[in-house]
C-alpha positions in Angstrom: 66.4 -299.0 224.4 69.4 -301.1 223.3 71.4 -303.2 225.6 75.0 -304.1 225.4 75.7 -307.5 223.9 76.6 -310.5 226.0 80.3 -311.3 225.8 81.5 -314.9 225.7 83.1 -316.2 228.9 84.9 -319.6 229.4 83.2 -322.2 231.5 84.8 -323.0 234.7 86.1 -326.3 233.2 87.7 -324.4 230.4 89.8 -322.0 232.4 93.5 -323.0 232.1 96.3 -322.3 234.4 98.6 -321.0 231.7 96.1 -318.6 230.3 95.2 -317.2 233.7 99.0 -316.8 234.6 99.5 -315.0 231.2 96.6 -312.6 231.8 97.9 -311.7 235.2 101.5 -311.4 234.1 100.9 -307.9 232.7 101.1 -305.2 235.4 98.1 -303.3 234.1 96.0 -306.4 233.9 97.1 -307.4 237.4 96.2 -303.9 238.8 92.7 -304.3 237.2 92.3 -307.7 238.9 93.5 -306.2 242.3 90.9 -303.4 242.0 88.1 -306.1 241.7 89.1 -307.9 245.0 86.6 -305.9 247.1 83.8 -306.4 244.6 82.5 -305.6 241.1 83.2 -302.2 239.5 82.0 -300.5 236.3 84.7 -300.6 233.7 84.8 -296.8 233.7 85.7 -297.0 237.5 88.7 -299.3 236.9 91.8 -297.1 236.4 95.2 -297.8 234.9 98.5 -296.5 236.2 98.8 -294.4 233.0 95.6 -292.4 232.5 96.6 -291.5 228.9 96.3 -295.1 227.7 93.9 -295.3 224.8 90.4 -296.6 225.3 91.2 -299.4 222.8 94.1 -300.6 224.9 92.0 -300.6 228.1 89.4 -302.6 226.1 92.0 -305.0 225.0 93.3 -305.5 228.7 89.7 -306.2 229.7 89.3 -308.8 226.9 92.4 -310.6 227.9 91.2 -310.9 231.5 87.7 -311.9 230.4 88.8 -314.6 227.8 91.2 -316.1 230.4 88.3 -316.5 232.9 89.8 -314.0 235.4 87.0 -311.6 235.3 83.3 -311.5 234.2 82.3 -308.6 232.0 78.5 -308.1 231.9 76.1 -305.4 230.7 74.9 -302.9 233.4 72.7 -300.6 231.5 74.8 -298.6 229.1 78.0 -299.5 231.1 80.0 -302.7 231.6 80.3 -304.3 235.1 83.5 -306.2 235.9 83.7 -308.8 238.6 86.5 -311.0 239.7 85.7 -314.9 239.0 87.0 -315.7 242.4 84.8 -318.7 243.0 85.6 -320.2 239.6 89.3 -319.5 239.9 89.5 -320.9 243.6 87.7 -324.1 242.5 90.1 -324.7 239.6 93.4 -323.5 241.2 93.0 -323.3 245.1 95.2 -320.5 246.5 96.5 -319.3 243.3 94.4 -315.9 243.0 95.3 -315.0 246.7 99.0 -315.7 246.0 99.3 -313.8 242.7 97.1 -310.8 243.8 98.9 -310.4 247.1 102.4 -310.8 245.7 104.7 -307.8 245.8 106.0 -306.6 242.5 109.5 -307.8 242.2 110.1 -306.9 238.6 113.5 -307.3 237.0 116.5 -306.1 238.9 119.1 -304.1 237.0 
């Protein structure tokens, strides 16, 4: 039985504010992070606002979140399990995650 490879994740001390803010600045990535607030989900259970987004794009969104230190992406059998790195983010930037995840979308006004 083959297992999925371990993916690299930044150590808590390596998580930077600008990288986290960049990762959460995209509406789709922010939506994924918000889905993980109540606990881990299999990657297949995380949905995007546009269901026609290619699998490769969804994978890229997940990679940006993982490499920024926002989520942990671990093998779960043949699937991938995503979890929010709340403890690490709260330790590095107290209150940031709650502020960003609970903010209303106030996109550009015409």
